[in-house]
C-alpha positions as CSV (number, residue, x, y, z in Angstrom):
1,M,20.5,-49.8,-33.5
2,T,21.7,-52.0,-36.4
3,T,20.1,-55.1,-37.7
4,N,21.7,-57.8,-39.7
5,Q,19.3,-58.5,-42.6
6,K,19.6,-62.0,-44.1
7,P,20.6,-61.7,-47.8
8,N,18.0,-62.7,-50.3
9,Y,19.4,-65.5,-52.5
10,T,16.2,-66.3,-54.4
11,L,17.6,-65.4,-57.8
12,P,20.9,-67.3,-57.3
13,I,19.0,-70.3,-56.1
14,I,16.9,-70.3,-59.2
15,V,20.0,-70.0,-61.3
16,M,21.6,-73.0,-59.5
17,F,18.4,-75.0,-60.2
18,F,18.7,-74.1,-63.9
19,L,22.3,-75.2,-63.9
20,F,21.4,-78.4,-62.1
21,A,19.0,-79.0,-64.9
22,M,21.6,-78.2,-67.5
23,I,23.9,-80.8,-66.2
24,S,21.5,-83.6,-67.2
25,F,20.0,-81.7,-70.2
26,V,23.4,-81.2,-72.0
27,T,24.7,-84.6,-70.9
28,G,21.5,-86.1,-72.3
29,F,22.2,-84.7,-75.8
30,Q,24.7,-87.4,-76.4
31,N,22.1,-90.2,-76.5
32,P,19.7,-88.9,-79.2
33,F,22.5,-87.0,-81.0
34,G,24.4,-90.3,-81.3
35,V,21.3,-91.7,-83.0
36,I,21.2,-88.8,-85.4
37,L,24.9,-89.0,-86.2
38,K,24.7,-92.7,-86.8
39,E,22.1,-92.1,-89.5
40,Q,23.7,-88.9,-90.9
41,L,27.3,-90.2,-91.0
42,G,26.8,-93.9,-91.3
43,L,28.4,-94.7,-87.9
44,S,28.7,-98.1,-86.2
45,A,27.0,-98.6,-82.8
46,L,30.4,-98.1,-81.1
47,Q,31.1,-94.9,-83.0
48,S,27.7,-93.6,-82.1
49,Q,28.7,-93.7,-78.4
50,L,31.9,-91.7,-78.9
51,G,30.1,-88.4,-78.2
52,N,28.8,-89.8,-74.9
53,A,32.3,-91.2,-74.2
54,A,34.0,-87.8,-74.9
55,N,31.5,-86.1,-72.6
56,F,32.1,-88.4,-69.6
57,I,35.8,-89.0,-70.1
58,A,36.2,-85.2,-69.6
59,Y,35.4,-85.9,-66.0
60,A,38.5,-87.9,-65.6
61,F,40.6,-84.9,-66.7
62,M,38.6,-82.2,-64.9
63,G,37.4,-83.9,-61.7
64,L,40.4,-82.9,-59.5
65,P,41.2,-79.6,-61.2
66,A,37.6,-78.5,-60.8
67,G,37.9,-79.0,-57.0
68,M,41.1,-77.1,-56.9
69,I,39.6,-74.2,-58.8
70,L,36.7,-74.1,-56.4
71,Q,39.1,-74.2,-53.4
72,K,41.3,-71.3,-54.7
73,K,38.8,-69.1,-56.6
74,G,35.5,-69.7,-54.8
75,Y,31.9,-70.4,-56.0
76,K,31.2,-67.3,-58.2
77,F,34.3,-67.6,-60.3
78,S,34.0,-71.3,-60.7
79,A,30.3,-71.1,-61.6
80,I,31.0,-68.4,-64.2
81,A,33.9,-70.3,-65.6
82,A,31.7,-73.5,-65.9
83,V,29.0,-71.6,-67.7
84,L,31.5,-70.1,-70.2
85,V,33.0,-73.5,-70.9
86,G,29.5,-74.9,-71.4
87,L,28.7,-72.1,-73.9
88,I,31.8,-73.0,-75.8
89,G,31.0,-76.7,-75.8
90,V,27.4,-76.4,-76.9
91,G,28.6,-73.8,-79.4
92,L,31.0,-76.3,-81.0
93,M,28.2,-78.8,-81.3
94,F,26.1,-76.2,-83.0
95,V,29.0,-75.3,-85.4
96,S,29.3,-79.0,-86.3
97,S,25.8,-78.9,-87.7
98,T,26.8,-76.1,-90.1
99,L,29.8,-78.0,-91.6
100,E,30.3,-80.3,-94.5
101,G,32.3,-83.5,-94.7
102,N,31.7,-86.4,-92.4
103,D,35.1,-86.4,-90.7
104,T,34.9,-82.7,-90.1
105,I,31.4,-82.8,-88.7
106,F,32.2,-85.7,-86.4
107,S,35.5,-84.2,-85.2
108,V,34.0,-80.8,-84.3
109,Y,31.1,-82.5,-82.6
110,L,33.3,-84.7,-80.5
111,A,35.4,-81.7,-79.5
112,G,32.1,-79.9,-78.4
113,A,31.0,-83.0,-76.4
114,F,34.4,-83.1,-74.7
115,V,34.4,-79.4,-73.8
116,A,30.8,-79.7,-72.6
117,G,31.9,-82.5,-70.4
118,F,34.4,-80.2,-68.7
119,S,31.6,-77.8,-68.0
120,M,29.3,-80.5,-66.7
121,C,32.1,-81.7,-64.3
122,M,32.7,-78.1,-63.1
123,L,29.0,-77.5,-62.6
124,N,28.6,-80.7,-60.6
125,T,31.5,-79.6,-58.4
126,V,29.9,-76.1,-57.8
127,V,26.2,-76.6,-57.8
128,N,25.9,-79.1,-55.0
129,P,27.8,-77.3,-52.3
130,M,26.6,-73.9,-53.6
131,L,22.9,-74.9,-53.1
132,N,23.7,-76.2,-49.6
133,T,25.5,-72.9,-48.8
134,L,22.6,-70.7,-50.2
135,G,20.3,-72.7,-48.0
136,G,22.4,-72.0,-45.0
137,G,23.3,-75.7,-44.6
138,G,21.3,-78.0,-42.3
139,K,17.8,-79.1,-43.3
140,T,17.2,-76.1,-45.6
141,G,20.5,-76.8,-47.5
142,N,19.6,-80.5,-47.8
143,Q,16.1,-79.5,-49.0
144,L,17.5,-77.4,-51.8
145,L,19.8,-80.2,-52.8
146,Q,16.8,-82.6,-53.0
147,F,14.8,-80.1,-55.1
148,G,17.9,-79.6,-57.3
149,G,18.3,-83.4,-57.8
150,S,14.6,-83.7,-58.8
151,I,15.0,-80.9,-61.3
152,N,18.1,-82.6,-62.7
153,S,16.0,-85.8,-63.3
154,L,13.2,-83.8,-64.8
155,A,15.6,-82.3,-67.4
156,A,16.9,-85.7,-68.1
157,T,13.4,-86.8,-68.9
158,I,12.7,-83.8,-71.1
159,C,15.9,-84.0,-73.2
160,P,15.3,-87.3,-75.2
161,V,11.5,-86.5,-75.6
162,L,12.4,-83.0,-77.0
163,V,15.1,-84.2,-79.4
164,G,13.0,-87.2,-80.4
165,Y,10.2,-84.7,-81.3
166,L,12.6,-82.6,-83.3
167,M,13.8,-85.7,-85.2
168,G,10.4,-85.8,-86.8
169,G,9.5,-89.5,-86.4
170,S,11.9,-91.0,-88.9
171,L,15.6,-91.6,-89.2
172,K,15.6,-91.0,-93.0
173,G,17.5,-87.8,-93.9
174,L,18.2,-86.8,-90.3
175,S,21.1,-84.5,-89.5
176,L,22.2,-82.3,-86.6
177,I,20.3,-79.4,-88.2
178,N,17.1,-81.0,-86.9
179,A,18.5,-80.7,-83.3
180,R,19.4,-77.0,-83.5
181,P,16.4,-75.8,-81.4
182,A,17.6,-77.9,-78.5
183,L,21.0,-76.4,-78.8
184,Y,19.5,-72.9,-78.9
185,V,17.7,-73.7,-75.6
186,A,20.9,-74.8,-74.0
187,M,22.9,-71.8,-75.1
188,G,20.1,-69.4,-74.1
189,I,19.9,-70.8,-70.5
190,F,23.7,-70.7,-70.2
191,A,23.8,-67.0,-71.4
192,L,21.0,-66.1,-69.0
193,A,22.8,-67.8,-66.1
194,L,26.0,-66.0,-67.0
195,I,24.3,-62.6,-66.8
196,V,22.6,-63.4,-63.5
197,L,25.8,-64.8,-62.0
198,L,27.8,-61.7,-63.0
199,L,25.2,-59.5,-61.3
200,S,24.7,-61.6,-58.2
201,K,26.6,-61.6,-54.9
202,L,27.2,-65.1,-53.6
203,P,28.4,-66.2,-50.2
204,E,32.0,-67.4,-50.4
205,P,32.7,-69.4,-47.2
206,I,35.8,-71.1,-48.7
207,L,37.5,-67.8,-49.6
208,E,36.6,-66.3,-46.2
209,E,38.2,-69.3,-44.5
210,L,41.3,-68.8,-46.6
211,K,41.5,-65.1,-45.6
212,R,41.1,-65.9,-41.9
213,G,44.1,-68.3,-42.2
214,G,44.4,-70.4,-39.1
215,K,46.5,-73.3,-37.9
216,K,48.2,-75.0,-40.8
217,V,47.8,-78.8,-40.9
218,A,48.8,-81.4,-43.4
219,K,46.1,-81.9,-46.0
220,P,44.6,-85.4,-46.3
221,T,45.8,-87.1,-49.5
222,L,44.0,-89.4,-51.9
223,A,46.7,-91.9,-51.3
224,G,45.6,-92.1,-47.7
225,A,41.9,-92.7,-48.8
226,L,42.9,-95.4,-51.2
227,K,44.3,-97.5,-48.3
228,F,40.8,-98.2,-47.3
229,R,39.7,-101.3,-49.2
230,H,36.0,-100.6,-49.0
231,Y,36.6,-97.2,-50.5
232,V,38.6,-98.6,-53.4
233,G,35.7,-101.0,-54.0
234,G,33.3,-98.1,-53.9
235,V,35.4,-96.2,-56.5
236,V,35.0,-99.2,-58.9
237,A,31.3,-99.4,-58.1
238,I,30.8,-95.7,-58.9
239,F,32.6,-96.1,-62.2
240,L,30.5,-99.1,-63.1
241,Y,27.2,-97.5,-61.9
242,V,27.4,-94.4,-64.1
243,G,28.1,-96.7,-67.1
244,I,25.0,-98.7,-66.2
245,E,22.8,-95.7,-65.7
246,V,23.8,-94.2,-69.1
247,G,24.2,-97.4,-71.0
248,I,20.7,-98.8,-70.4
249,P,18.8,-95.9,-72.2
250,N,21.6,-95.2,-74.8
251,M,21.6,-98.7,-76.3
252,A,17.8,-99.0,-75.9
253,N,17.4,-95.9,-78.1
254,L,19.7,-97.4,-80.8
255,Y,17.9,-100.7,-80.6
256,M,14.5,-99.1,-81.0
257,T,15.4,-96.7,-83.8
258,N,17.7,-99.0,-85.8
259,E,16.8,-102.6,-85.4
260,L,13.1,-102.2,-84.6
261,A,12.8,-99.1,-86.9
262,M,10.5,-97.4,-84.4
263,D,9.3,-93.9,-84.7
264,T,12.0,-91.6,-83.3
265,T,9.5,-89.5,-81.4
266,V,8.1,-92.6,-79.7
267,A,11.6,-94.0,-79.0
268,G,12.5,-90.6,-77.4
269,S,9.4,-90.8,-75.2
270,V,10.3,-94.3,-74.1
271,V,13.8,-93.2,-73.1
272,G,12.3,-90.3,-71.3
273,A,10.2,-92.7,-69.3
274,Y,13.4,-94.3,-68.0
275,W,14.6,-91.0,-66.7
276,F,11.1,-90.2,-65.3
277,L,11.3,-93.4,-63.3
278,M,14.6,-92.3,-62.0
279,L,13.0,-89.2,-60.8
280,C,10.2,-91.2,-59.1
281,G,12.8,-93.5,-57.6
282,R,14.8,-90.6,-56.1
283,L,11.7,-89.2,-54.5
284,I,10.8,-92.6,-53.1
285,G,14.4,-93.1,-52.0
286,G,14.4,-89.8,-50.2
287,A,11.2,-90.7,-48.4
288,V,12.4,-94.1,-47.1
289,G,16.1,-93.3,-46.9
290,G,15.8,-92.7,-43.1
291,M,14.3,-96.1,-42.5
292,V,16.4,-98.3,-44.8
293,S,20.2,-98.8,-44.6
294,P,22.3,-97.9,-47.7
295,K,23.5,-101.5,-47.7
296,M,20.0,-102.9,-47.8
297,M,18.9,-100.4,-50.4
298,L,21.8,-101.1,-52.7
299,T,21.5,-104.9,-52.3
300,T,17.8,-104.7,-53.1
301,V,17.9,-102.5,-56.2
302,S,21.0,-104.3,-57.6
303,S,19.3,-107.7,-57.3
304,I,16.1,-106.4,-59.0
305,A,18.2,-104.7,-61.7
306,L,20.1,-108.0,-62.4
307,L,16.8,-109.8,-62.9
308,L,15.4,-107.1,-65.2
309,I,18.5,-106.9,-67.4
310,L,18.7,-110.7,-67.6
311,G,15.0,-110.8,-68.7
312,A,15.7,-108.0,-71.3
313,I,18.5,-110.2,-72.8
314,L,16.7,-113.5,-72.8
315,L,13.1,-112.8,-73.4
316,N,11.6,-113.0,-77.0
317,P,11.3,-109.5,-78.4
318,A,8.2,-110.6,-80.2
319,I,6.3,-110.4,-76.9
320,A,4.9,-106.8,-77.1
321,V,3.6,-104.8,-74.1
322,T,2.3,-101.2,-73.7
323,I,4.1,-98.7,-71.5
324,P,1.1,-97.1,-69.7
325,F,2.3,-93.5,-69.1
326,V,3.8,-93.3,-72.7
327,G,1.1,-95.2,-74.6
328,A,3.8,-96.9,-76.8
329,K,3.7,-100.6,-77.6
330,V,7.2,-102.0,-77.3
331,P,9.0,-105.4,-76.9
332,V,8.9,-106.6,-73.3
333,N,12.7,-106.3,-73.3
334,I,12.4,-102.5,-73.6
335,L,9.8,-102.3,-70.8
336,L,12.2,-104.2,-68.4
337,L,15.0,-101.8,-69.3
338,V,12.8,-98.8,-68.6
339,I,11.8,-100.2,-65.2
340,C,15.5,-100.3,-64.4
341,G,15.3,-96.6,-63.9
342,L,13.7,-97.2,-60.5
343,C,16.7,-99.2,-59.5
344,T,19.5,-97.0,-60.8
345,S,17.9,-93.9,-59.3
346,V,19.2,-94.6,-55.8
347,M,22.4,-96.4,-56.5
348,W,24.7,-93.4,-56.4
349,G,23.7,-92.4,-52.9
350,G,24.0,-96.0,-51.6
351,I,27.4,-96.5,-53.1
352,F,28.7,-93.1,-51.8
353,N,27.5,-93.7,-48.3
354,L,29.0,-97.1,-48.1
355,A,32.3,-96.1,-49.6
356,A,32.6,-93.0,-47.4
357,E,32.0,-94.9,-44.1
358,G,34.8,-94.6,-41.6
359,L,37.0,-92.4,-43.9
360,G,37.2,-89.6,-41.3
361,K,39.3,-86.7,-42.5
362,Y,39.7,-88.4,-45.9
363,T,36.0,-88.0,-46.8
364,A,36.4,-84.7,-48.8
365,V,39.3,-85.8,-50.9
366,A,37.7,-89.2,-51.5
367,S,34.5,-87.5,-52.6
368,G,36.4,-85.4,-55.1
369,F,37.9,-88.6,-56.7
370,F,34.4,-89.9,-57.1
371,M,33.8,-87.2,-59.7
372,V,36.7,-88.5,-61.7
373,M,35.1,-91.9,-61.8
374,V,32.0,-90.5,-63.5
375,C,34.0,-91.2,-66.7
376,G,32.6,-94.7,-66.5
377,G,29.5,-93.2,-68.1
378,G,31.5,-92.9,-71.3
379,I,33.7,-96.0,-71.2
380,L,31.1,-98.7,-70.4
381,P,28.6,-97.6,-73.2
382,L,31.6,-97.6,-75.6
383,I,32.4,-101.2,-74.7
384,Q,28.6,-101.9,-74.9
385,G,28.6,-100.4,-78.4
386,Y,31.5,-102.6,-79.5
387,V,29.7,-105.7,-78.2
388,A,26.5,-104.6,-80.0
389,D,28.4,-104.4,-83.3
390,L,29.6,-108.0,-82.8
391,G,26.5,-109.7,-81.4
392,G,23.5,-107.4,-81.4
393,Y,22.0,-104.7,-79.2
394,L,20.4,-107.0,-76.6
395,A,23.6,-109.1,-76.3
396,S,25.4,-105.9,-75.4
397,Y,23.5,-105.8,-72.1
398,W,25.7,-108.6,-70.9
399,V,28.3,-105.9,-70.2
400,L,25.8,-104.1,-67.9
401,F,24.7,-107.4,-66.3
402,A,28.3,-108.1,-65.3
403,A,28.7,-104.5,-64.0
404,T,25.4,-104.8,-62.0
405,A,26.6,-108.1,-60.5
406,Y,29.6,-106.3,-59.1
407,L,27.4,-103.7,-57.5
408,L,25.5,-106.5,-55.8
409,Y,28.8,-108.0,-54.6
410,Y,29.9,-104.6,-53.3
411,A,26.7,-104.1,-51.4
412,V,26.9,-107.6,-49.7
413,I,30.6,-108.1,-49.2
414,G,32.9,-105.4,-50.7
415,S,31.5,-102.6,-48.6
416,R,32.3,-104.1,-45.2
417,V,34.4,-101.8,-43.1
418,T,37.0,-103.4,-40.8
419,R,40.2,-102.2,-39.2
420,R,42.1,-104.1,-41.9
421,D,40.7,-101.7,-44.5
422,A,43.5,-99.3,-43.6
423,S,47.2,-99.8,-43.2
424,A,48.7,-99.5,-39.8
425,D,50.0,-96.0,-40.3
426,V,46.6,-94.7,-41.4
427,I,44.9,-96.3,-38.4
428,A,47.5,-94.9,-36.0
429,E,47.1,-91.4,-37.5
430,E,43.3,-91.6,-37.2
431,V,43.4,-92.9,-33.6
432,K,45.8,-90.1,-32.7
433,E,43.4,-87.5,-34.0
434,G,40.4,-89.2,-32.5
435,V,38.7,-90.0,-35.8
436,M,38.6,-93.8,-35.1
437,E,38.5,-95.7,-31.9
438,D,41.6,-97.6,-30.9
């Protein structure tokens, strides 16, 4: 008598959780590191956002190739490749802290941020479906994804607080040398994850399906997905959303440490509070998600975010308030921006659900292109930095105000799905295959 014992994936699941955390931890470096480099190299506000831009623009180059690698090589190969690329990226950032000459330091650092962005994109492509697979799909797989998302937000909270602490409270004399311990942590976790992945046996449903072969059918193309107007609007919304999510804390950190000359440790804690509220928002969103439509959720949070950003721009910074769970006294403008974390926390899911509605067989390829649009997290803050150099840090939030206004438009009008969202040939094809009703 033989029994099929279910494999124990506890260790790989833990590794995936760590990698989920590393996505936001390494991405989060670019915010406080931009503050350090601004002081060390005498950068402008725009230049201080170039590391963040390099990190996110890498998604535009790697989004589609990452999906192809996963499709051809499977989870284990893709995860190991992502970790190796991450080690190289963080290693380059570390090397930049050992160099002399402003141009050399900045060039090597930007190269490291760009390579790290490749890794973060690859990890995003691998970790989400891998956790679902390790959980066996269904409710357990979804539960693992929710836990992974929470850990991702927790790491995003820790990163600015940790680097703010390492900065020692003052901008004077700061350099990337001060941030080396954070880089040691990142490289150590990557190295540990690499060892565990090499020794682990992971399920490979994609490779198994390829081995089995089966009936060959034409693969859905991105061109087909782009014929749906509500999906195209969603692509724009995702691009803008990631820029909003990243731009709010990035520019707030620069505003606090430069214009307000706040203690860098305190500023890091305030930025950490924004990410902590994102964690809280995701937990709340998960709890009420089954009772509130994505359209209503996105409409509500976009409207609130618009009011908060407008208040942050227009209110007098002389009005000081205390952030309770941080204990820091800050201008009311900063408090309003921190509260925005509750709004941005659930925007991704709302946009994705609305944009994917009615796509049928195009859903997978459409989802892959969403990863390319994450590059908005680098481009919008860059524009915001340019505006900050011209008109001040608070004025730069008009960029994010306009972007948030589009999200509200998309939630109310742009996300509507009608038969006219697809061209006649796409509709005919979907009807033939039974995906859409005639």
